[in-house]
N, C-alpha and C positions, 0 to 999 in steps of 0.2 A: 424554162430549162427542162430538158428531158431527163427522166430518171430511170429509163427503161434499160438500155443496153450501155453498161459502164464504159465500154471501149469506144463508143461514139461521142463521148463527152470531151470537150476541149479542156485545156488546163484551166481556163477561166471558169468554165462551168463546174469542174471538179472542185476547185477551191470554194466556189459559191455554195456548193452542196454541203460544205463543212458547217455552214450556219443554219442549215435547215432545222426547224423546230424539233423534229424527231431525233435528229442528231444531238442537239443540246439536251434534250430530255434524258437521253442515255448517260449524259455526264452525271446528272443528279442521281439517277437510279443506280449507277455504278458506284457512286460515293456511299449510298445507302447499303449496298451489298458488300463493299469492302470494309466498312466500319466495324462490324462485329468480330472479324477474323482475329485480330491481335488481342481483343479483349478476352479470348479464350486461351490464346497462346502466350506470347512474350509478356504482355502487360500483366496478365493473371499470374504468370510465373514470378514476376518481379514482386508483385504484391505478397504472394504466399511466402517467398523467400524472405522478404523483409519481416514478415510476421513470425518467422522462425519455423516454418513447416519444413519437414525433412525433404531432401531431394527426391527420394522415392515417391513420396505422396504427391509432390509437385508434378512429377512426370506423368503420373496417373491421369491428371487432368487433361492431358492431350487427347485422351480417348473421348472426351466430350465432343470432339470435332469429327468423329467417325461419320456423322450424318452427311458430311460433304462428299465422302467416298461412296456411300451407299444410298444416295438420294434417289437413284433410279427405282428403288423398291417402292417408294411411296409417291413418286412422280405421277403415276397413273391416276392417283386419287385427285390430283389437281385438275386433270383433264376430265375426270368423271363426275366428281361430287359438286353439287351446287351448295354454297353456304347460305344458311337462313338469312334473310334480310339483305345481306351484303351483295349477293349475286344479283338480286332483283334491283337494287339501287345503283350499283356500280358496274355490273357486268361480270363476266366470267373471270377475266384476268385481273381487273382492278379490285374486285371483291377479295380474291385470294391474296393479292399483293398488299392490301391494307390490313388484312387479318394477320399476315405473317410479320409485317412491320410493327404492328402493335405488340405482338408476341415478342419480337426481338427487343423492343424498348422496354417491355415489362421485365424480361429476363435480365437485361443489363442492370436495371434498377434493383431487382431482386438480389443480384450479386452485391451491389453497392450497399444494400441494407443488411448484408450478412457479414458479421465479423468472424472469420474462420477460426480464431483461437479464443473466442470469448467463452465457449463452453464445449463439452465433449462432442456434441452433434454439429458444431459449426462447420466442419470440413464436409460433412454429409449433405448439409443444406446447401453449401456452396456448390458441391458437385451436382446436385439436383438442378440448381439454377443454371450451371454451365451446360448441362445436357440440354435443358430447355432452350438455351441460346444457340447451341449447335444445331439442334433440330429445326428451330424457327428461322435461323439464318440460311440453312440449306434450303428450306422451303421457299424462302424469299428468292434465292438464286433460281430455283426452278421456274418460278413464275416470271421473273425478269427475263430469262432466257426465252421463254415462250412468248412473252410480250414483244421482245425485240424482233424475233423472227416473224411474227404475225403483223407487226406494225408498219412494215415497209417492204418495197420490192427487193428482189434478190440483189440487184446491183448496188443497193445502198447498205447492204449488211456489213460490209468492211468498215465503212465510216461509223455505223452504229456501234460496231465492236470496238473501234479504236477509241471513241469518246467513252464508252462504257469501261474499258480497261484503264483509261486515264483517270476517271472518276473513282474506280476501284482502288487504284494505287493511292490516290489522295486520301480516300477513306482509311486505308491502311496506315498512311503516315499520321493521320490525326489520332487514330486509336492506339497506335504504336508509340512513336516518339512523342506525340502530343500528350498522351495520358501519362507517360513517364515524367515529362517535364512538369505537367500540371500537378501531379502528386508530390513532386519534389518542391514545387513552389508553395504548395499548401502545408508543407512541413514534415513530410515523411521522406527519410533517406536511409542509406545503407546501415547507419549506426542507430537511427532513431525511428522506430515504427510508430506511426500515428494512424490509427484506423480511420479517424474522421477525414484525413486527407484522401485516402483511397475511396471512402464512401462517397465524398463529394465529387471525386473525379468520375466515378462510374455513374452517378446521378447525372452529371453534366453530359456524359457520353450518351446516356439514355435520352436526354433532351435533344441532343444533336440528331438523333434518329428522326426527329420531326422533319428534317429535310426531306427524307423519303416519303413520309406520310403526306406532307404538303404537295410534293410532286405528284403523288398518286391521285390526289384529289383534284389536281389541275389538269391532268392529261385526259385524253379520251380513250374509249375502249377501241382496240383494233377492229377494223371492219371485218376481217376474217373471223374473228372471235365471235362477233355479233351474229354472223350468219350460221354459226354452228348451234345445234340443239343438244341439250343434255338428254341422256338416255332416260326413258320413263320408268324408273325403278321406284318401288315404294320405300318408305322411311326405314322399314325393317330390313330391306335388302341392302340399302346403303350402310346401315349400321353393321350388317354382316361382313361387308367388304372391309370396313374399318377394322373389325375383329380379325379378320383374315390377315390383314397387314400387320396388326399388333402381334399376333402369334408368330407369324413368319419372321418378323424382325427379332423378337425375343429369342426364338429358337436359333436363329443364325448367330446372334450375339453370344448366347450361352455356349453353343457348340464350338464357336471359334475361340472363345476365352478359355474354356476348360480343356481344349485339345492342345493347348500350348505345351504342357509338360510331356504329353504323348509324342508330340512332333519333335521336341528336343531329344527324347530318348531315341526316337527313330533315327535321327540325324547321327547320334553317337554310335548306334549299332551299325549303320551303313558305313560310317567313317572308319570303323575298325577294319573293314574289308577293302575299302577304297580311300585311303588316306589322302591321295593326291587330288581328289576331286571334290574337296570340301565346299568350294564356291558353288559348283553346279548342284550338288547334292542338297545344300541348304535351300537353294532356290526351288528346286523340284518339290522338296518336302512342304515348303510353305504354300506353293501353288496347290498341291494336293490337300493341304489343310483347308484352304479357302474353298476349293471345289467341294470338299467333304461337307463343310458347314452349309454350303448352298444346297447340296443334295439333301441333307437332313431337314432343312427348312422346307424344301420342296415336297419331301415325303409327308411332313406333318400337314402341309396344305392339301395334299392328295387325300390324306385320311379325313380331313374336315369336309372335303368335297364328297367323299364316299358316304359319310354319315349325314349328308344333306344339310350340313351346317352352313354351307355356302353353295349356291348354284353354279354348276360348271359353265353355263352360258355367260354368267357375269364375269367369272374368272377369265374366260377366253377373251372377252371384250377388254378387260383391264390389262392383262399381262401378255396374252398370246398374240392378239391381232397386231399390236404395234410392231412386234418382232417379225411376224409373217409379212406385214406390209413392206418392210425394208427389204427382205429377201425376195419378195415377189416383184418389186420394182426394179431391182438390180440383178435378179437371178443369183444363184448360189455362188458361182465362180467370182463375179464382180463384187458381190456383197462381202465375201471373205477377203478379197483384195483390199477393199475400202477399210474393213475392220483392222487388218494388218497395218495399214497406213495410219489409221487413227491411233492404234496402240503403240506404234514405234516412232511417230513424228517427233516427239519431244525427248526421246531417249538420250540424245547427245547432251543437251543442256541440263536436263534433270540429273543424270548420273554425275555429271561434272559439278553441278551446284551443290550437291550434298556435302562435299568436302571443301568447298571454296573457303569458308571462314577459318577452318583448321589450317588449310594451305597458307592463308595470309598470315596467320599468327606464327606459324612455324617458320615462315620465311623471314620474320622479323618486324612486321608491321605492328604498330600499336593499335589498341582498340579504338582510340580516337581517329587514327587514320582510316581504319576500316569503316567507322560510323560515317565519317565525313565523305569519303570517296566511294566506297562500295554501296553504302545504304542511301545516303542523301543524294549525292551526285548521280549515282547509279539509278536511283528512282526517277529522277527527271529525264535521264537518258532513255529509260524504258517508256516513259510517257511519250517522249519525242519520237521514239522508234515506232510506237503504236499509231500515232497520228500520221507519221510518214507512211506506215504500211497501209493505213486506210486510204490515203490519197493515191498511192501507187496502185492498190488493188482496184479502186474505182476507175482508174486511168487505163490499166493494162489487163485487168481481169484476175480472177482468183488463182488459177493454176500457175501462171507465171510467177506471181509473188509468193505463192506457197513454195514453189521450187527455189526461188531466191532466198526466202527465209530459212529453208532447210540447209541450203548451201552455206549461207553466212553463219548459221548457228554452229555448224560443224567446223568451218574454217577458223572462226574466232577462238575455238579451243586450242588451236595451234599457237596462238598468241600467248596463252598461258605457259606453254613450253618455254617460250622466250623469257617470260617473267621468272620462271623457275630457275633458269640459268643466271639471269641478271641479279637476283636477290632482291632486297628490300629498296627498290627504286620507285619513289612516289610518282614521278613523271610517267614512267612506264605503266605503273598500276593504273593511273588515270586513263591513259590511252586504251589499255586493255579493257577496263571497265566500260568505257564509253563505247568501244566497238561491240563488246559482248552484249550490253544492254540494248543498244540500238537494234542490233540484229535480232535479239530476243523479242523486242517490241514488234518489229516487222513480222517475224514468224508467227507470233501469237495472234495478231490481228488477222492475218491471212488464214490462219488455221481455224479461228472461230467463224470467219466468214464461210469457209469451206464446209465446216460441220453444220452451219445453218442451212446451207444449200442442199444437204443430204436429208434434212428432216421433212417429213410429211406434215402438212398443215392439219391433217386429221389426228395426229398423235404428237403434236409438237413437244409438249413437256416430257413425255416418256422417252421419245427417241433421243432428244438432245441430252437428257439426263444420263442415258446409257452411253452415248458417245463421250460425254465429259468424264464419266467414270472410267471408261475403257482407256482413254487417252493418258491417264496417269497410273493405271494399275501396273502395267509392265515396267514402265520406266522407274517407278518408285520401288518395285520389287527388286530390280537390278541395282538401284541406287542404295539399297540397304547394304550392299557389299562393296560400295565405292571405297570405303576406308580400307578394307582387306586388299583390294586390287592395288590402291596407291601404296600400301605398305610393302606389298609383294614385289612390285615392279618399279617403285619410285615415281615421283610426280611427273617427270617429263614423259615417261612411257605411258603413264596413266592418261595424261591429256591427249597423247597421240591415239591411244585406244578409243577414247570418247569421241575424237574427231572421226575415226574410221567407222564408228557406229553410225555416223550420219550418211555414210555412202549408200547403204541399202535403202535408206529413206528417199534419196533422190531418185532411185530406180523405181520405187513404188509410186512416187508422185508422177513420174512420167508414164507409168502404166495406168494410173487412175485418171489421166486427162480425158475429159469428155463425159465423166460421170457425175459432175456437179450440177446438172441441170434437169435431172429426172424427178421432178416434183409432180404430184398427181394433178 
């Protein structure tokens, strides 16, 4: 069976490719990647709420997952730094993968061994463990993305992505609904807080991470990774790179955190003069806040280089060369076009998804209905859509299915307009969720395959981390105002607006055709 040009495969060969060992491997690595997510978000929130922690303190813990959004900052370290012993025994990717998975399991168990209300420092210790989990889980994602791209030819990336997404969703189900069910079965409920139940739940989740560890030990190192050599830097130079990363990250985090009150005051001042443009002003101010924090971190790094604390040549290899490589391969005009597509592709479904649960509740659906149809049934539809997207992409190529996914994602938002008119109709809700999640699965798989095709094998971890961060930055920024838009225009008009947001994406996909094959 040929795995070279996906469009030359017959349907029989396409379906046979689904059982390829590398495709199956991504199912288990996806599970390992998806498992930590809800242990930081919903499951941890439920634990802390049952323990009597205030809502304000509970929501602060969501910051522990910021590593997922800014993983591109330390992604170059995964490409650059060899790990003592592990790199020599397992190789570049598997060494980092095992290291991050052990850290994930240790962080989960640390959280389990911490009673947040046992003493005054309990919440602080829990926060430290949660930050460790967010950082190590994001690092695992960086390595898995690099491993996936380097482990097989481009035409297989869609199938690898589809099984990875399926495994990821299953991991989320286990750590989300599974951990809640397990904690309840062990005796902790809304009216009765039992620390031992949550302790044992998190310890079990930590043990389940052995799925990823065992997979890492069984798989082989990608051939592309084996052929690459680490830069010959001294131990002191490597340590200075780590120091630079630590200082830059801390500077960005502190600058972004402490500029919150200043940005709020700036919004109020501007709104006094332009009261009708609150939505746009808020977005612009937040973008400026983010860029300012990045600038401050960059200036601090520049100072460190000026004082010879870190060599400029190393900084250039770590952070500048991966970016220059992308712009050199595609030239500035095409590179900007591709970045616009990456930043806007998911805008339609992300902006809509922010208010989905609120919409269901206000329409009159019960939480049980939402859990059964939107979460459980919807999860399986997403997995089915991902697998279907992988098969279609292998058969017809990335760009065609990328266009199809964008079209379906925008069109299915129109179905929510019908649901808004019909009211709490369970049958219609099922149909809408099925269509929306199937199209979302198809779009996500094609998009991941597209992003994989844009990365250079010389800077796999760094470039894919940048792409995956950019793809959610703009949609999530706009999504923060979804509730405001829905309140101002009503749900029917809101869903129409989100559908129209997908129209420019179709145009960008059409313009970007032919750019998915410029690998070095």
